[in-house]
N, C-alpha and C positions, 0 to 999 in steps of 0.2 A: 381419789379423795372422796370418801363417803360423806354425803350430805343428808341430814335428816329431812324427811318430807314433811314433818310436822313443825319443827322450829326453824328449819332452813339454815342450821349451823353445821359447820364441818367438824368431824370428829375422827380420831384414830379408829381404824376398823375394829379394834378390841372393844370400843365403846358403842358399837352398832350391832343391831340384829336385823335379819331379814324377816319380814312379816307380810301377810297378805291383807291389803286394804282394798275393798271393793273389787276383788278378783285379780288385783295386780300385785306382783311381788315388789315390795319397796323396802328401802333402808330407813330404819327409825333408830334414833339414838336410844341408849338404855335409859336415859333420863325421861324421855317422852314415853317410852315403852311401859315404865312403871309409874309414870306421872309424878315424879319427884324431882326436886332441884338439887338435892345432895344425895350421893350414894356412898356407901361404906365399902371400902376395899379390905378384904381379909385374906389371910394366908390359908394354906391347906388345913391347918388345925383350928381355924376359926378365930385366930387372934387378930385384933384390929390393927391394920397397917396405916390407913388414913381415910379421911372423909374428903370426897372430891365433889366440887360443885360443877354444874353444867358449864358455867362461864370459865372456870379454871380449866376444865378439860378442853374446851374449845380454844382458849387462848394458848394453852400449852401446845396443842397440835398445830395451830397456825404458826407459832414461833418455830417449832420443829421443822415445818416445811420451808419456812424462810431461811433457817440456818442450813438446811439441806441444799437449797438452791444456790447457796453461796460457796459450796464446796467446788473446787476447780473442775473436777471431772464431771460432776453433775451439771454445773453451769455450761460446760462445753457441750454436753448432750442436749441441754435445753436450747442452746443457740442453734445447733444443727437442726433440731426439730422445727424451730421457727422458720428457718430458711426454706424448708420443703414446701 
């Protein structure tokens, strides 16, 4: 689960970039990387698909992880991992 080292929020890996800060390779969200709170998503032809805010991307990813953990097979794997 990638966490931005600047804003400390969790994002889907597609919203993150690896960069070097003070000689260390770290993960920074695209929002902090370009220093904007809203990013525009376009298709291959440059057509506008949607505008996504930093909070939207964070909440959507956290909800995705929560929904994923409720899947029976995933929940079983998580329980086995906790027992180890």
